[in-house]
N, CA, C and O atoms as CSV, one atom per row, in Angstrom:
chain,resi,resn,atom,element,x,y,z
A,1,MET,N,N,-90.599,96.152,-134.999
A,1,MET,CA,C,-90.439,97.581,-134.378
A,1,MET,C,C,-90.866,98.533,-133.524
A,1,MET,O,O,-90.550,99.721,-133.455
A,2,ASN,N,N,-91.720,97.801,-132.790
A,2,ASN,CA,C,-92.122,98.490,-131.307
A,2,ASN,C,C,-90.878,98.605,-130.857
A,2,ASN,O,O,-90.536,99.784,-130.757
A,3,LEU,N,N,-89.656,97.432,-130.388
A,3,LEU,CA,C,-88.758,97.460,-129.410
A,3,LEU,C,C,-87.570,98.476,-130.161
A,3,LEU,O,O,-86.676,99.127,-129.621
A,4,TYR,N,N,-87.756,98.407,-130.920
A,4,TYR,CA,C,-86.611,99.471,-131.997
A,4,TYR,C,C,-87.327,100.916,-131.402
A,4,TYR,O,O,-86.324,101.506,-131.000
A,5,LEU,N,N,-88.373,101.730,-131.145
A,5,LEU,CA,C,-88.668,102.423,-131.120
A,5,LEU,C,C,-88.974,103.057,-129.912
A,5,LEU,O,O,-89.171,104.262,-129.762
A,6,ARG,N,N,-89.020,101.642,-128.533
A,6,ARG,CA,C,-89.250,101.899,-127.301
A,6,ARG,C,C,-87.387,102.436,-127.227
A,6,ARG,O,O,-87.016,103.522,-126.782
A,7,LEU,N,N,-86.703,101.628,-127.642
A,7,LEU,CA,C,-84.822,101.781,-127.914
A,7,LEU,C,C,-84.482,103.499,-128.434
A,7,LEU,O,O,-83.463,104.168,-128.265
A,8,ILE,N,N,-85.198,103.692,-128.808
A,8,ILE,CA,C,-84.748,105.243,-129.582
A,8,ILE,C,C,-85.628,105.940,-128.615
A,8,ILE,O,O,-84.787,106.659,-128.076
A,9,ILE,N,N,-86.687,106.201,-128.060
A,9,ILE,CA,C,-87.272,106.924,-127.256
A,9,ILE,C,C,-86.358,107.321,-126.324
A,9,ILE,O,O,-85.920,108.439,-126.054
A,10,THR,N,N,-85.918,105.196,-125.436
A,10,THR,CA,C,-85.242,105.925,-124.248
A,10,THR,C,C,-83.965,106.573,-124.726
A,10,THR,O,O,-83.730,107.666,-124.210
A,11,LEU,N,N,-83.111,106.130,-125.591
A,11,LEU,CA,C,-81.886,107.190,-125.717
A,11,LEU,C,C,-82.127,108.563,-126.438
A,11,LEU,O,O,-81.094,109.205,-126.630
A,12,LEU,N,N,-82.865,108.924,-126.713
A,12,LEU,CA,C,-83.380,110.321,-126.496
A,12,LEU,C,C,-83.527,110.495,-125.207
A,12,LEU,O,O,-82.556,111.041,-124.685
A,13,ARG,N,N,-84.532,110.184,-124.390
A,13,ARG,CA,C,-84.618,110.197,-122.924
A,13,ARG,C,C,-83.401,110.641,-122.526
A,13,ARG,O,O,-83.147,111.808,-122.225
A,14,CYS,N,N,-82.636,109.719,-122.519
A,14,CYS,CA,C,-81.780,109.272,-121.434
A,14,CYS,C,C,-80.316,110.747,-121.474
A,14,CYS,O,O,-79.866,111.587,-120.695
A,15,TRP,N,N,-80.078,110.279,-122.927
A,15,TRP,CA,C,-79.505,112.081,-123.003
A,15,TRP,C,C,-79.672,113.464,-122.401
A,15,TRP,O,O,-78.841,114.225,-121.905
A,16,ARG,N,N,-80.862,113.562,-122.568
A,16,ARG,CA,C,-81.023,114.589,-121.956
A,16,ARG,C,C,-81.356,114.930,-120.350
A,16,ARG,O,O,-81.623,115.941,-119.701
A,17,LEU,N,N,-81.211,113.694,-120.120
A,17,LEU,CA,C,-81.436,113.597,-118.641
A,17,LEU,C,C,-79.878,114.252,-117.936
A,17,LEU,O,O,-78.922,114.664,-118.592
A,18,PRO,N,N,-80.004,114.181,-116.262
A,18,PRO,CA,C,-78.947,114.965,-116.163
A,18,PRO,C,C,-78.124,113.273,-115.966
A,18,PRO,O,O,-78.566,112.153,-116.222
A,19,ARG,N,N,-77.282,113.551,-115.615
A,19,ARG,CA,C,-75.983,112.698,-115.565
A,19,ARG,C,C,-76.649,111.641,-114.293
A,19,ARG,O,O,-77.698,112.072,-113.815
A,20,PHE,N,N,-76.049,110.085,-113.612
A,20,PHE,CA,C,-76.842,110.037,-112.997
A,20,PHE,C,C,-75.230,108.808,-112.093
A,20,PHE,O,O,-74.655,107.889,-112.677
A,21,SER,N,N,-74.961,109.271,-110.683
A,21,SER,CA,C,-73.967,108.176,-110.115
A,21,SER,C,C,-74.390,107.057,-109.837
A,21,SER,O,O,-75.563,106.750,-109.626
A,22,VAL,N,N,-73.087,106.106,-109.814
A,22,VAL,CA,C,-73.034,104.561,-109.305
A,22,VAL,C,C,-73.488,104.680,-108.209
A,22,VAL,O,O,-73.093,105.507,-107.388
A,23,GLY,N,N,-74.778,103.517,-107.963
A,23,GLY,CA,C,-75.344,103.181,-105.891
A,23,GLY,C,C,-76.192,104.527,-106.310
A,23,GLY,O,O,-76.137,105.555,-105.635
A,24,GLN,N,N,-76.937,104.407,-107.435
A,24,GLN,CA,C,-78.169,105.874,-106.918
A,24,GLN,C,C,-79.007,104.498,-107.270
A,24,GLN,O,O,-78.631,103.355,-107.530
A,25,THR,N,N,-80.215,105.063,-107.173
A,25,THR,CA,C,-81.134,103.883,-107.732
A,25,THR,C,C,-82.503,104.892,-109.467
A,25,THR,O,O,-83.274,105.836,-109.640
A,26,LEU,N,N,-81.959,103.874,-110.100
A,26,LEU,CA,C,-82.996,104.075,-110.965
A,26,LEU,C,C,-84.259,103.844,-111.348
A,26,LEU,O,O,-84.759,102.762,-111.659
A,27,GLU,N,N,-84.961,105.351,-111.298
A,27,GLU,CA,C,-86.659,104.759,-111.728
A,27,GLU,C,C,-87.543,105.076,-112.630
A,27,GLU,O,O,-87.850,106.268,-112.655
A,28,ARG,N,N,-88.005,104.443,-113.313
A,28,ARG,CA,C,-88.527,104.518,-114.694
A,28,ARG,C,C,-90.176,104.261,-114.311
A,28,ARG,O,O,-90.281,103.350,-113.490
A,29,GLN,N,N,-91.453,104.841,-114.709
A,29,GLN,CA,C,-92.662,105.116,-114.968
A,29,GLN,C,C,-93.106,104.496,-116.294
A,29,GLN,O,O,-92.450,105.019,-117.195
A,30,LEU,N,N,-94.063,103.481,-116.818
A,30,LEU,CA,C,-93.833,102.436,-117.541
A,30,LEU,C,C,-95.369,102.496,-117.587
A,30,LEU,O,O,-96.200,102.975,-116.815
A,31,ARG,N,N,-95.472,101.744,-118.940
A,31,ARG,CA,C,-96.987,100.936,-118.983
A,31,ARG,C,C,-96.938,99.828,-119.873
A,31,ARG,O,O,-96.195,99.670,-120.842
A,32,VAL,N,N,-98.061,98.883,-119.303
A,32,VAL,CA,C,-97.724,97.756,-120.266
A,32,VAL,C,C,-98.527,98.055,-121.875
A,32,VAL,O,O,-99.495,98.739,-122.208
A,33,LEU,N,N,-97.859,97.433,-122.395
A,33,LEU,CA,C,-98.344,98.439,-124.162
A,33,LEU,C,C,-99.428,97.116,-124.479
A,33,LEU,O,O,-99.548,96.346,-123.527
A,34,PRO,N,N,-100.111,96.828,-125.543
A,34,PRO,CA,C,-101.360,95.658,-126.169
A,34,PRO,C,C,-100.354,94.339,-126.652
A,34,PRO,O,O,-100.577,93.167,-126.352
A,35,ASN,N,N,-98.997,94.914,-127.611
A,35,ASN,CA,C,-98.209,94.534,-127.741
A,35,ASN,C,C,-96.878,93.320,-126.904
A,35,ASN,O,O,-96.009,92.506,-127.218
A,36,ASP,N,N,-97.437,93.863,-125.856
A,36,ASP,CA,C,-96.732,93.161,-124.352
A,36,ASP,C,C,-97.320,92.224,-123.803
A,36,ASP,O,O,-96.712,91.697,-122.871
A,37,ILE,N,N,-98.635,91.698,-124.151
A,37,ILE,CA,C,-99.549,90.772,-123.598
A,37,ILE,C,C,-99.134,89.464,-124.556
A,37,ILE,O,O,-98.634,89.442,-125.681
A,38,ASP,N,N,-99.566,88.314,-123.602
A,38,ASP,CA,C,-98.898,87.269,-124.160
A,38,ASP,C,C,-100.892,86.809,-124.237
A,38,ASP,O,O,-101.852,87.531,-123.967
A,39,ILE,N,N,-100.858,85.381,-124.703
A,39,ILE,CA,C,-102.178,84.887,-124.858
A,39,ILE,C,C,-102.580,84.430,-123.630
A,39,ILE,O,O,-103.183,83.385,-123.875
A,40,ASN,N,N,-102.592,84.694,-121.983
A,40,ASN,CA,C,-102.625,84.757,-120.851
A,40,ASN,C,C,-103.045,86.266,-120.715
A,40,ASN,O,O,-103.389,86.445,-119.547
A,41,GLY,N,N,-103.135,87.229,-121.327
A,41,GLY,CA,C,-103.513,88.072,-120.390
A,41,GLY,C,C,-102.869,88.993,-119.889
A,41,GLY,O,O,-103.420,90.065,-119.641
A,42,HIS,N,N,-101.444,88.755,-119.609
A,42,HIS,CA,C,-100.607,89.216,-119.113
A,42,HIS,C,C,-99.468,89.945,-119.614
A,42,HIS,O,O,-99.177,89.712,-120.787
A,43,MET,N,N,-98.807,90.721,-119.026
A,43,MET,CA,C,-97.228,90.549,-119.705
A,43,MET,C,C,-96.564,89.559,-119.982
A,43,MET,O,O,-96.283,88.824,-119.035
A,44,ASN,N,N,-96.245,89.312,-120.876
A,44,ASN,CA,C,-95.164,87.966,-121.679
A,44,ASN,C,C,-93.613,87.930,-120.708
A,44,ASN,O,O,-92.698,88.736,-120.880
A,45,ASN,N,N,-93.603,86.816,-119.699
A,45,ASN,CA,C,-92.252,87.002,-119.091
A,45,ASN,C,C,-90.932,87.381,-119.847
A,45,ASN,O,O,-89.884,87.832,-119.385
A,46,GLY,N,N,-91.253,87.091,-121.062
A,46,GLY,CA,C,-89.880,87.625,-122.098
A,46,GLY,C,C,-89.484,88.935,-122.695
A,46,GLY,O,O,-88.501,89.130,-123.410
A,47,ARG,N,N,-90.623,90.048,-122.204
A,47,ARG,CA,C,-90.962,91.157,-121.801
A,47,ARG,C,C,-90.532,92.175,-121.190
A,47,ARG,O,O,-90.312,93.350,-121.481
A,48,TYR,N,N,-90.392,91.083,-119.665
A,48,TYR,CA,C,-89.591,91.805,-118.195
A,48,TYR,C,C,-88.484,91.800,-118.681
A,48,TYR,O,O,-88.060,92.939,-118.482
A,49,LEU,N,N,-87.494,91.049,-119.368
A,49,LEU,CA,C,-86.232,91.175,-119.636
A,49,LEU,C,C,-85.949,92.266,-120.407
A,49,LEU,O,O,-85.171,93.084,-119.917
A,50,THR,N,N,-86.504,92.529,-121.772
A,50,THR,CA,C,-86.767,93.522,-122.546
A,50,THR,C,C,-86.713,95.061,-121.390
A,50,THR,O,O,-85.735,95.791,-121.236
A,51,MET,N,N,-87.682,95.161,-120.914
A,51,MET,CA,C,-87.646,95.730,-120.234
A,51,MET,C,C,-86.577,96.328,-119.193
A,51,MET,O,O,-86.678,97.469,-118.742
A,52,ILE,N,N,-85.641,95.524,-118.891
A,52,ILE,CA,C,-84.813,95.139,-118.107
A,52,ILE,C,C,-83.611,96.108,-118.992
A,52,ILE,O,O,-83.109,97.150,-118.571
A,53,ASP,N,N,-83.386,95.588,-120.023
A,53,ASP,CA,C,-82.238,95.802,-121.439
A,53,ASP,C,C,-82.391,97.594,-121.250
A,53,ASP,O,O,-81.597,98.405,-120.773
A,54,LEU,N,N,-83.664,97.763,-121.802
A,54,LEU,CA,C,-83.736,98.807,-122.318
A,54,LEU,C,C,-83.649,99.830,-121.029
A,54,LEU,O,O,-83.287,100.966,-121.331
A,55,MET,N,N,-84.007,99.528,-119.242
A,55,MET,CA,C,-83.009,100.062,-118.342
A,55,MET,C,C,-81.443,100.438,-117.980
A,55,MET,O,O,-80.845,101.382,-117.463
A,56,ILE,N,N,-81.063,98.903,-118.663
A,56,ILE,CA,C,-79.036,99.463,-118.349
A,56,ILE,C,C,-79.198,99.627,-119.155
A,56,ILE,O,O,-79.769,98.611,-119.550
A,57,VAL,N,N,-79.106,100.522,-120.209
A,57,VAL,CA,C,-78.828,101.262,-121.656
A,57,VAL,C,C,-79.237,102.285,-120.956
A,57,VAL,O,O,-78.209,102.906,-120.688
A,58,GLU,N,N,-80.366,102.967,-120.383
A,58,GLU,CA,C,-80.160,104.241,-119.750
A,58,GLU,C,C,-79.173,104.611,-118.957
A,58,GLU,O,O,-78.567,105.677,-119.070
A,59,TYR,N,N,-78.938,103.656,-118.018
A,59,TYR,CA,C,-78.648,103.477,-116.961
A,59,TYR,C,C,-76.966,103.761,-117.519
A,59,TYR,O,O,-76.313,104.771,-117.260
A,60,PHE,N,N,-76.299,102.076,-118.687
A,60,PHE,CA,C,-75.117,102.982,-119.482
A,60,PHE,C,C,-74.465,104.402,-119.600
A,60,PHE,O,O,-73.407,104.793,-119.107
A,61,VAL,N,N,-75.674,105.301,-120.646
A,61,VAL,CA,C,-75.359,106.478,-120.399
A,61,VAL,C,C,-75.388,107.334,-119.707
A,61,VAL,O,O,-74.720,108.359,-119.576
A,62,ARG,N,N,-76.272,106.875,-119.187
A,62,ARG,CA,C,-76.320,108.459,-117.782
A,62,ARG,C,C,-75.189,108.008,-116.935
A,62,ARG,O,O,-74.746,109.136,-116.723
A,63,VAL,N,N,-74.462,107.306,-116.351
A,63,VAL,CA,C,-73.519,106.973,-115.663
A,63,VAL,C,C,-72.467,107.461,-116.704
A,63,VAL,O,O,-71.586,108.101,-116.129
A,64,GLY,N,N,-72.268,107.366,-118.079
A,64,GLY,CA,C,-71.097,107.701,-118.761
A,64,GLY,C,C,-70.619,106.384,-119.409
A,64,GLY,O,O,-69.875,106.613,-120.362
A,65,PHE,N,N,-70.850,104.925,-119.147
A,65,PHE,CA,C,-70.232,104.005,-119.418
A,65,PHE,C,C,-70.591,103.714,-120.854
A,65,PHE,O,O,-70.246,102.612,-121.280
A,66,ALA,N,N,-71.342,104.678,-121.806
A,66,ALA,CA,C,-72.162,104.243,-123.050
A,66,ALA,C,C,-70.536,104.672,-123.686
A,66,ALA,O,O,-69.998,103.636,-124.075
A,67,ARG,N,N,-70.011,105.385,-123.805
A,67,ARG,CA,C,-69.230,106.239,-124.147
A,67,ARG,C,C,-68.128,105.168,-124.436
A,67,ARG,O,O,-68.022,104.710,-125.574
A,68,ALA,N,N,-67.177,104.698,-123.262
A,68,ALA,CA,C,-66.133,104.011,-123.185
A,68,ALA,C,C,-66.621,102.284,-123.808
A,68,ALA,O,O,-65.848,101.559,-124.435
A,69,VAL,N,N,-67.879,101.967,-123.488
A,69,VAL,CA,C,-68.636,100.702,-124.488
A,69,VAL,C,C,-68.182,101.074,-126.475
A,69,VAL,O,O,-67.613,100.422,-127.350
A,70,ILE,N,N,-68.553,101.866,-126.436
A,70,ILE,CA,C,-68.868,102.511,-128.117
A,70,ILE,C,C,-67.215,102.793,-128.232
A,70,ILE,O,O,-66.791,102.440,-129.333
A,71,LYS,N,N,-66.280,103.299,-127.424
A,71,LYS,CA,C,-65.079,103.356,-127.931
A,71,LYS,C,C,-64.081,102.536,-128.130
A,71,LYS,O,O,-63.157,102.816,-128.894
A,72,HIS,N,N,-64.175,101.163,-127.302
A,72,HIS,CA,C,-63.208,100.099,-127.364
A,72,HIS,C,C,-64.170,99.039,-128.033
A,72,HIS,O,O,-63.714,97.911,-128.219
A,73,GLY,N,N,-65.262,99.277,-128.348
A,73,GLY,CA,C,-65.878,98.483,-129.232
A,73,GLY,C,C,-66.452,96.945,-128.028
A,73,GLY,O,O,-66.752,95.907,-128.618
A,74,TRP,N,N,-66.520,96.951,-126.915
A,74,TRP,CA,C,-67.021,96.200,-126.039
A,74,TRP,C,C,-68.410,96.040,-126.156
A,74,TRP,O,O,-68.942,97.145,-126.047
A,75,ARG,N,N,-69.167,95.208,-126.318
A,75,ARG,CA,C,-70.234,93.977,-125.819
A,75,ARG,C,C,-70.717,93.944,-124.711
A,75,ARG,O,O,-70.155,92.949,-124.252
A,76,PRO,N,N,-71.391,94.334,-123.898
A,76,PRO,CA,C,-71.892,93.865,-122.426
A,76,PRO,C,C,-73.055,93.075,-122.588
A,76,PRO,O,O,-74.076,93.302,-123.238
A,77,MET,N,N,-72.654,91.883,-121.720
A,77,MET,CA,C,-74.070,90.664,-121.651
A,77,MET,C,C,-74.446,90.408,-120.659
A,77,MET,O,O,-73.816,90.817,-119.684
A,78,SER,N,N,-75.291,89.847,-120.532
A,78,SER,CA,C,-75.842,89.468,-119.569
A,78,SER,C,C,-75.189,87.828,-119.167
A,78,SER,O,O,-75.121,86.864,-119.929
A,79,GLY,N,N,-74.727,87.914,-117.622
A,79,GLY,CA,C,-74.152,86.515,-117.541
A,79,GLY,C,C,-75.419,85.366,-116.884
A,79,GLY,O,O,-75.246,84.148,-116.858
A,80,GLY,N,N,-76.206,85.803,-116.572
A,80,GLY,CA,C,-77.731,84.635,-116.147
A,80,GLY,C,C,-78.175,85.706,-115.303
A,80,GLY,O,O,-77.713,86.765,-114.880
A,81,SER,N,N,-79.661,84.787,-115.171
A,81,SER,CA,C,-80.244,85.995,-114.431
A,81,SER,C,C,-81.498,85.178,-113.584
A,81,SER,O,O,-81.934,84.197,-114.187
A,82,ILE,N,N,-82.056,85.445,-112.395
A,82,ILE,CA,C,-83.092,84.706,-111.835
A,82,ILE,C,C,-83.896,86.398,-111.453
A,82,ILE,O,O,-83.741,87.556,-111.067
A,83,VAL,N,N,-85.113,85.000,-112.100
A,83,VAL,CA,C,-86.429,85.648,-111.516
A,83,VAL,C,C,-87.278,85.308,-111.243
A,83,VAL,O,O,-87.616,84.176,-111.586
A,84,SER,N,N,-88.198,86.213,-110.369
A,84,SER,CA,C,-88.596,85.702,-109.668
A,84,SER,C,C,-90.673,86.303,-109.846
A,84,SER,O,O,-90.854,87.220,-109.046
A,85,TYR,N,N,-91.727,86.034,-110.480
A,85,TYR,CA,C,-93.063,86.152,-110.650
A,85,TYR,C,C,-93.455,86.136,-109.724
A,85,TYR,O,O,-93.120,85.185,-109.019
A,86,GLN,N,N,-94.344,87.103,-109.183
A,86,GLN,CA,C,-94.883,87.273,-107.775
A,86,GLN,C,C,-96.460,87.424,-108.648
A,86,GLN,O,O,-97.142,86.428,-108.888
A,87,ARG,N,N,-96.820,88.643,-109.001
A,87,ARG,CA,C,-97.912,88.796,-109.737
A,87,ARG,C,C,-97.610,88.999,-111.324
A,87,ARG,O,O,-96.533,88.869,-111.906
A,88,ALA,N,N,-99.064,89.409,-111.924
A,88,ALA,CA,C,-99.513,89.756,-112.994
A,88,ALA,C,C,-99.254,91.481,-113.308
A,88,ALA,O,O,-99.403,92.330,-112.429
A,89,LEU,N,N,-98.928,91.731,-114.432
A,89,LEU,CA,C,-98.804,93.123,-115.285
A,89,LEU,C,C,-99.968,92.961,-116.123
A,89,LEU,O,O,-99.701,92.132,-116.992
A,90,SER,N,N,-101.284,93.451,-116.247
A,90,SER,CA,C,-101.983,93.523,-117.056
A,90,SER,C,C,-101.905,94.196,-118.023
A,90,SER,O,O,-100.755,94.562,-118.262
A,91,ARG,N,N,-103.038,94.698,-119.053
A,91,ARG,CA,C,-103.032,95.386,-120.424
A,91,ARG,C,C,-103.034,96.759,-119.822
A,91,ARG,O,O,-103.808,96.962,-118.887
A,92,LEU,N,N,-102.237,97.748,-120.259
A,92,LEU,CA,C,-102.149,99.761,-119.738
A,92,LEU,C,C,-102.282,99.480,-118.799
A,92,LEU,O,O,-103.245,100.110,-118.362
A,93,GLN,N,N,-101.747,98.621,-117.828
A,93,GLN,CA,C,-101.204,99.205,-115.781
A,93,GLN,C,C,-100.131,99.881,-116.345
A,93,GLN,O,O,-99.590,99.700,-117.436
A,94,THR,N,N,-99.818,100.934,-115.190
A,94,THR,CA,C,-98.681,101.488,-115.357
A,94,THR,C,C,-98.160,100.873,-113.983
A,94,THR,O,O,-98.647,100.341,-112.985
A,95,TYR,N,N,-96.740,101.282,-114.536
A,95,TYR,CA,C,-95.769,100.112,-113.355
A,95,TYR,C,C,-94.364,101.028,-113.167
A,95,TYR,O,O,-93.895,101.872,-113.930
A,96,THR,N,N,-94.123,100.793,-112.535
A,96,THR,CA,C,-92.173,101.559,-111.844
A,96,THR,C,C,-91.838,100.230,-111.771
A,96,THR,O,O,-92.179,99.204,-111.182
A,97,LEU,N,N,-90.469,100.904,-113.176
A,97,LEU,CA,C,-89.337,99.824,-112.950
A,97,LEU,C,C,-87.901,100.381,-111.978
A,97,LEU,O,O,-87.045,101.188,-112.340
A,98,ARG,N,N,-87.986,99.734,-110.820
A,98,ARG,CA,C,-86.681,99.754,-110.018
A,98,ARG,C,C,-85.632,99.350,-110.576
A,98,ARG,O,O,-85.663,98.292,-111.204
A,99,PHE,N,N,-84.470,100.091,-110.478
A,99,PHE,CA,C,-82.706,99.401,-111.202
A,99,PHE,C,C,-81.925,99.900,-110.136
A,99,PHE,O,O,-82.464,100.891,-109.643
A,100,ARG,N,N,-80.646,99.527,-109.482
A,100,ARG,CA,C,-79.547,99.256,-108.852
A,100,ARG,C,C,-79.141,98.496,-109.035
A,100,ARG,O,O,-79.562,97.387,-109.366
A,101,ILE,N,N,-78.108,98.922,-108.854
A,101,ILE,CA,C,-76.335,97.977,-109.060
A,101,ILE,C,C,-76.263,97.445,-107.609
A,101,ILE,O,O,-76.043,98.480,-106.980
A,102,ASP,N,N,-76.327,96.318,-106.604
A,102,ASP,CA,C,-76.312,95.435,-105.374
A,102,ASP,C,C,-75.140,95.673,-105.175
A,102,ASP,O,O,-74.873,96.282,-104.139
A,103,ALA,N,N,-73.931,95.244,-106.179
A,103,ALA,CA,C,-72.714,94.496,-105.872
A,103,ALA,C,C,-71.852,94.809,-106.968
A,103,ALA,O,O,-72.222,95.406,-107.979
A,104,CYS,N,N,-70.539,94.339,-106.716
A,104,CYS,CA,C,-69.729,93.868,-107.870
A,104,CYS,C,C,-68.582,93.275,-107.715
A,104,CYS,O,O,-67.948,93.407,-106.669
A,105,ASP,N,N,-68.076,92.409,-108.906
A,105,ASP,CA,C,-66.562,91.772,-108.319
A,105,ASP,C,C,-65.727,92.553,-108.972
A,105,ASP,O,O,-65.702,93.750,-109.262
A,106,GLU,N,N,-64.552,90.974,-109.275
A,106,GLU,CA,C,-63.394,91.295,-110.915
A,106,GLU,C,C,-64.710,91.582,-112.088
A,106,GLU,O,O,-64.966,92.638,-112.668
A,107,GLN,N,N,-65.130,90.789,-112.152
A,107,GLN,CA,C,-65.706,90.360,-113.268
A,107,GLN,C,C,-67.262,90.375,-113.511
A,107,GLN,O,O,-67.866,90.058,-114.535
A,108,TRP,N,N,-67.751,90.819,-112.319
A,108,TRP,CA,C,-69.492,90.607,-112.201
A,108,TRP,C,C,-69.906,91.980,-111.871
A,108,TRP,O,O,-69.227,92.750,-111.193
A,109,ASN,N,N,-71.360,92.319,-112.522
A,109,ASN,CA,C,-72.269,93.372,-111.646
A,109,ASN,C,C,-73.558,92.492,-111.272
A,109,ASN,O,O,-74.400,91.882,-111.931
A,110,TYR,N,N,-73.374,92.659,-110.225
A,110,TYR,CA,C,-74.824,92.247,-109.637
A,110,TYR,C,C,-76.386,93.241,-109.123
A,110,TYR,O,O,-76.544,93.785,-108.030
A,111,MET,N,N,-77.229,93.233,-110.127
A,111,MET,CA,C,-77.831,94.150,-110.496
A,111,MET,C,C,-79.582,93.688,-109.900
A,111,MET,O,O,-80.005,92.623,-110.349
A,112,ARG,N,N,-80.319,94.312,-109.141
A,112,ARG,CA,C,-81.780,94.587,-108.860
A,112,ARG,C,C,-82.891,94.956,-109.659
A,112,ARG,O,O,-82.707,96.105,-110.061
A,113,PHE,N,N,-83.853,94.537,-110.024
A,113,PHE,CA,C,-84.527,94.597,-110.844
A,113,PHE,C,C,-86.013,94.301,-110.125
A,113,PHE,O,O,-86.325,93.153,-109.807
A,114,GLU,N,N,-87.004,95.586,-109.872
A,114,GLU,CA,C,-87.907,95.398,-108.807
A,114,GLU,C,C,-89.270,96.178,-110.381
A,114,GLU,O,O,-89.185,97.237,-111.003
A,115,PHE,N,N,-90.152,95.238,-110.459
A,115,PHE,CA,C,-91.350,96.105,-110.883
A,115,PHE,C,C,-92.671,96.104,-109.910
A,115,PHE,O,O,-93.330,95.082,-109.714
A,116,THR,N,N,-92.938,97.224,-109.397
A,116,THR,CA,C,-93.916,97.950,-108.843
A,116,THR,C,C,-95.430,98.336,-109.179
A,116,THR,O,O,-95.701,98.753,-110.305
A,117,VAL,N,N,-96.008,98.254,-108.602
A,117,VAL,CA,C,-97.758,98.660,-108.803
A,117,VAL,C,C,-97.598,98.963,-107.455
A,117,VAL,O,O,-97.481,98.112,-106.573
A,118,GLY,N,N,-97.589,100.855,-107.190
A,118,GLY,CA,C,-98.293,101.321,-105.807
A,118,GLY,C,C,-96.372,100.874,-105.014
A,118,GLY,O,O,-95.174,101.010,-105.261
A,119,GLN,N,N,-97.475,100.217,-103.838
A,119,GLN,CA,C,-96.268,99.912,-103.019
A,119,GLN,C,C,-95.745,98.074,-103.231
A,119,GLN,O,O,-94.810,97.500,-102.673
A,120,ARG,N,N,-96.771,97.506,-104.259
A,120,ARG,CA,C,-96.336,95.929,-104.696
A,120,ARG,C,C,-95.538,95.779,-105.381
A,120,ARG,O,O,-95.501,96.331,-106.481
A,121,VAL,N,N,-94.464,94.818,-104.852
A,121,VAL,CA,C,-93.822,94.207,-106.047
A,121,VAL,C,C,-94.176,93.301,-107.051
A,121,VAL,O,O,-93.365,93.003,-107.928
C-alpha cells in the first residue's frame, strides 16, 4: 500500500510542476521511511530501485513522454542496472536523489541516479 501511495503522491506532484527538458538533472529530496528498512537497520537494497522507478515516472510525466506511452500502449522497462552501494541510508535520514540521462542510442537510454546526503554519494 505504501508504494501505491508514493506513486500517487509522485503523480500528483509532478503534474503540477513545470515541464522539464531532456538533459536537465532532476533532483528530489526524500526521507527513508521505517518500512524502507531491512533487518540490518538500513534502507533495503530493493527499495533503492523502487525510488529510482518513482523518479523515472516523474521524469516521463514532466518531459511529456508519459502521454506518448499511454497513447501508444507502450510498456517501458529497465533492460538492466548496475548498482554500487557505498554507504547505508538509515531510518528517517533525509537524502537527495539525482537523476539524469547520460546517453542514448537507437535502442537504449543510459541513466544515472545518485543518492546523496549532503555532498557525499
